[in-house]
N, C-alpha and C positions, 0 to 999 in steps of 0.2 A: 563675498566670495563670487567670483565670476561664474556664470552658468556653465561654460564648457568644462571648468575644473570640477564643478559639482557633478556634472553628467559623467565625467571620467571616473570619479570616485564611485558613483552608483554602478557603472559598468564593471569596474574592477571587483567590487563587493559581490555583485551578482555572478560574475564569472567564477569567483572562488566558491560561492555557495553551490553553483551548478556542478562544478567539478567534484566537490565533495559528495553531492547527491548522486552524481552519475556513478561513482564507484560502487555505492550500495545498490543502486537501481539495476546496474548491469549484472550484479553477482549471480542472482538466481537464474536469469535467462541464459547466461554463459554456462553456469553449472549444469543446467539441464542437458546441454549438448555434450558436456564432458563426462557425465556420470557413467555411461557404458564403458569408457576406457578406464575410469577410476575403479570400477568393479573388476575389470579384467586384471588390473594391476594389484589391487589390495584384497580382492575376494570379498565375501560377505554379501552375496546377492540377497540373502534374507533380510538385510538391513538397508536395502536400496533406498527406501523412502526416508530413512531417518536423517541423513544430512540435510534434506529439505525441511522435514518436520521440526527438527530441533532448532534450526535457524529461524523458522517462522515463529516458534514458541518464544524463544528468548528475545527476538526482535519486537514481538508484540508487547511483551512485558516491559522491555526497555522504552518503547514509545511513550507509554503512559508514565513510567517511573522517572525517566530523565527529562521529560517535558516539565514535570514538577521540580526536579532537582535543579533545572536551569533557572527556575524562579529564585531558588535559594542561593545558588553559587555563581550565577551569571551564564549567559548564553555562550560566550567565547570559550570559557574554560571547559564547559561540557562538550561543545562541538569539537574543539581541538583534541580533547581527550578521546572522543569517539573516533576521530580519524586515526589517531595513534593506535588505539586498541584494534581497530579494524585492520590496519596495515600489519601489525605484529601477529595477529591471529591468522591473517591470510598467509603469511610466511610459514607459520606453524602448520597450517593445513597443507601447504605444498610439500612439507617434509614428513607428512604422516606416513607411517609404516604399515598401518592396518586400519580397518574401518572404525574400531573403537576410538583410536586417536583422532581420526578425521571427524567423527561425530562430536567428540569433546571440543575440538578446536572450532568446529562450526557453531557450537553453542556459544562460545565466546565471541566469535565473529558476528553472530546475530545481535549481540548486545551493542556492538559498535554500529552495525547496520541500522538498528532501531533508532539510534541517536542521529545518524546521518540523514535519515529520511524524515526526521521530525524538526530538528532545530532550524534548518534553513527557512522553513515556512514560518516559524515563530519570529525569526529575525526580520523577515519581510513584513510581518504584521506590526513590528515595533518601529521600523525605520521609515515606513511609508504611511501616508494618511489613508483612512478607510476606503476612499474611492479608488486610490491607486493600488491598493493591495491586490485586487482582482487581476490587474494587468501583470504584476510581477509573480503572483501565485500561478497564473496560467503559464508563464514562461518556465517557472520551476517544474510545474507538473508535466510539461511537455517532455521532460527528461525521461519520465517513465515510459511514455509511448515510444520514444526513440530507442530506449534500451530494449524494449520488447521486439522491435524491428531488427536491430543490428546485433543484439546480444547473441542469439543462436548462431548467426553467421560468423561472428567474431570468435565465439566459443569453439566452433568446429575448426576454424582456421588455426587457432592457437593450439588446440589439442593435436591436430594432424601434423603440424609443422614443428612445434616445440615440445609437445608433451603436455599431459593434463596438469602437471604441477604448475605450469606457467599461467594457467587460468587464475591461480591465486597470486603468483609472483608479480603479474602485471599490475596488481593493485598498488604495489610499492611506489613506482615512479609517479603514478597519478595522485596517490595520497600525499607524496612529498610536495608536488606542485600545489595541491589544495592548501596544505599547511602553510607553505611559503606565502601564498597570496593572502590568505585570511589573517596571518600574523601581522602583515603589513597594513592591510586595508580594512580590517574588521572595525566597524564604527563603535564608538563608546555608547553603551546603552545603560539607562538607569536600572538599578536593581529593583526587581518587581516586589520581592518580599525581603524584609529585613530580619525577621525572626527565623533563625536557622534551626527549625525543629523537624526532625525526620520522622515520618510516620512508619515506623518499623512494623507495627501490627497490620497496617494496610498493605504494605509491600509483601509481607509473608502470606497473608490470606489471599491476596490477588494472585500471587505466584502459584500457590497450591491449587487454587480454583482453575486457573488457565492450564496448568500442567496436566491436571486430571482430565479436563475437557479435551485437550489436544490428543492425549494418548487414547482416550476412549473413541474419539472421532476417527483417529488414524486406523484403528483396528476394528471398526464397527463392521466392516465387510470381510474381515480376515478370520482364519481359523487358528491364529496364533494365541489368542486369548479366549478363554471360555466365556460363555454368555453371562454367567453370574459375576465374573470379574468386571466386565464392561458395565453391568448394572451398578456395581459398587462404586466404580469410578464416576459414573454420572451422578450418583447420589452424593458422593463426597464433594464433587465439584459444585453441586447445588448448595450444599451446606456451607462450603467455603465462600461462595458468592454472598450468601445471607450474612455470614460473619463479616465479610468485607464491608458490606453496606452498614452493618451495625457499628463497626469501629470507625468508619469514615465520618459518621454523623457526630462523633465525639472527638475526633482528632483536631489538634490545634492547626496543623498545616496538612490536611488530607491529600493523599496522592490524587484522588479524583473527588473534588468537592461535590457533595450531594446537592448543594444549593443550585448548581448549574442545571439540574434536572427540573427545577421549578420554572425555567425559562422555556417557553414554547418553541422559540426559534432554535435553541440548542437541541431540544428533543426531536423536532422535525428534521433538522439537519443530520442528526445522528442516525435516524431511521433511513433517511435518503442515502447517506453514504454506505450504510450497511447493505441496503437492497441493491443499489447501483453496482457496488463491487461484486455482489453475488451474480448478477446478470452478466457483467463483463467477463468474469472468469468462466462462467458457463459457456459463453461464446468462444473464448480463446481456447478452451480445452475440447469442446465437443464439435465445433465446426470442422476442424481438421480430422477428427475421428469419423465424422459422417462422410466426408468426401473421400477418405481413404478406404473405409470399410464398406460403405454402401455404394459409392460410385467407382471405386477401384482406382482412384487417382493416386499418384506417387506422393511420398512424404514431402519432397521438395516442391511439387506443384501445389500441395495443400498449404504449405507455408506461404507460397506466392499469393494464394487466394485470400489469406487472412492479413497480408501485409497492408493492403489499402485501408482496412479497418483501423489498424494501429496508426497509420499515417494520418488518417482523417481525425482520429482521436487526438493526436498531437496538435494538429492545426486548429481544431475546434477549441482546445484548451487555451491556446494563445489568443485566438480571436475573441473568445468569450470574456477573457480578462480585459481585453481592450475595450469591449463594449461596456462592461461594468464601469471602467474608468471614465468613459465618456458620459454615460447616463446616470451613474450613481444608484442604479436600481439592479436588483438581482432576482426577484420572484418570478417574473415572466420568463426569464432565461431558464430557471429551474424547472418550471412547468413544461416549457418547450423541450428541454432536455429529456424529461421522462416521456413526453409524447413520442419523440423520435426513438427512444429506446423501446417503447412499447410497440411501435410500428415495426421496427427492425426485428424484434423477437417474434412478432406475429407473422411476419413474412418468412422467417426461418421455419415456422411450423408447416409451411406449405411445400417445403422441399421434398423431392422424390428422387429416386435413382436417376431420373432423366432431367433434372433441373440443370440448366446450362451454367457455365462458369460466369458469364456476364450477369446473370440474374443473382447469383451468389455474391458477386462483387458489389452489386447495388444494395443488397440486403445488409451485408456486413459494413458497408460504408455508412449507411444510415445509422446503424447501431453504434459505429465508432464515433460519429459526430455527437450523438446524444451522450455517450459515455464521457467523451472529452470535455463536454460542457459542465459536467458535474463538479469536478474538483474546485475550480475557482469560485463557482456559485456558492456552494455550501461551506467551503472553507471560510470565505469572506463573511457569510451569514453568521457562522459561529463566532468569529472574531469580533464582529460588530455588536453582537448581543451581550457580550460580557464586559466587565470592568477591566481596566488595564492590568491589574494584578493577576487576572485569570486568563489573559490572552495566551500565555504559554501552555497551560493545561487544556484550554479549549482547542487550540490548534493541534496539540498532540492527540486529543480525543477524536478529531476528525480522521486522522490516519489510523488510530486505534480501531474505530468502528469499521473502517474499510478492511483492515486485516481480519477482524473477527467475522465480517460478512463472508469473505471468501472461505475462511476456515470452517465455519459452521455449515454452510450450504453445499460446498463441493462434495462432501461425503453423502449428503442427501441426494444429490443428482446421481451419484454413483449407485446408490441404493435403488433409485428409480429404474436405472438401467438393468440392474440385476433382477429386480422383481418382475420387470416386463419380460425378460428373457428366461426367468426362472433358472438362472445359472450365474456363475461368477465369471465376468468377462476377462478377469485377469488370468484365469487358469484355463479358459476354454480355447482350444486350438482352432475350432471352426464354428462360426456362427452364421446361420442363414441370413442372406441379405435382407429379406423381408422382415425378419425378426429384429435385426439391428436397426433397420429404418424405423420400425415402430417404436423401439426404445429411444432413439434419438428424438423422434417426434414428441414423445412424452416428456423428455427433458426440456425441449424448447417450449412446450405448453407450460411447464412449471416455471420456466424463465419468464414467459409472458405474464403469468399470474403475478409473479413477484414484481415485475415492472409496473403492472396496473396498481398494485398496492402502493408502490412508490409514488406513482402519479397522484393517487388519492391523498397520500400523506402530504405531498408537496402543495396541494391546494390549501392546506392549513398554515403554510409558511407565511409569517408576517413580513411584509416588505418594509424597507427603510430607505430613506434618502441618505446616501453616504456622504460624509463630509470630505472636502478636498483640502482640509487643513490638518496639520500634524503638530501636536504639542511638543514632540521631542526634538524635531529639526536637527537630527544627528549629523547631517551633512553641512549644517550652517554653524554649528557651535565652534567656538575657538578654545573653550576650556570645558573640562568634564562637568557634567551636571550632577547635582546631589539629589538624593531621594527626598522629596518634600516631606516635611514633618507634618 
């Protein structure tokens, strides 16, 4: 096969994967801009957070579940099914008549979204050799940064011009394009697992554990649920996690194989993804809050201040993947990434009401570069540490721990703010600038501590020289490959 033809196939496959990923990546950033209009139309201000929370819950469960199911039933079937599910549920969201319907359809949409942000990275791991995975993983990961930059702008434009319903309807044509491209150009991949045994006990126990944890964390700072109910939810979640570990050790085809946790590279990478995600979302949420509430800058200006961080995150993700492809090493890049994150967070702790915009831009750009380097480094590290049959679940685990990191730590940051000010920021009409500044300072100190822990963990990461050969050669084969006996 001539090289230009092979390169064209790679480009078409990557384009299809990126379009599918873009649909899911844009969803939450667009949704955030549209929600005020949604509330005005449907009512239900008391349930404002639930369209986001339920989506995060079901997508997190779907990440780990369908990562495993794609091992059993094939990547293409699961990915195409995920796109169809996401598109259909998007249409249903657009036709919602009340908040209850919107929450229900967002739950279904989250399942499709979890599939769409997971399977493309698994496909990259299978069709490219270890050294090249970082390059293409970085390209895919850049979609998240771009969606965070342009999503709010696009969401505001669509909502103002066409109405909030089109925030969901716009997914239909994009989804159709993704399905068309992937149906024609998706490569043949060997089936990872031949024995189709579904781990129902693991699925149920994990779902109950995560559901209880999400609800408890969502209402930890709220008066909607009594304290004893929250305590019971946390206890129940802990029990379900213990049960999940118990059943996974005995399952024939576990949703999350426990033997992966015997691999130090897997453990270090999981911790790194958890902590880096925590720090990144800390910056994304609390830097705009600082410049608006402490410095009195407008919402649009605060968005402009954080945009360079997101753009640098995108560029760093792509470049880091290229460097891994050239050198075949990843540990030094991981350590450098956490060093930059730590420096960026430490600089944020020095901010005062008088810190200039250029200084903030420098701080956030440093943080963005470090955060952008994370995804290709630890995604490739996880994939390279496991056997081929576990690549799917290892890749899914990478995104799973990222989601869990944001979910678990964001309520903790909010609690730090409330404890510092001795009030609930969500219901307080007026907060003294000095008090708000102190609260933000404490949040950024917490983020710095988290990044230091991540740096220490990264020092224990075992390096490896990545191979530049690929046993599958999916772009070279003239006939389907059979799973080796």
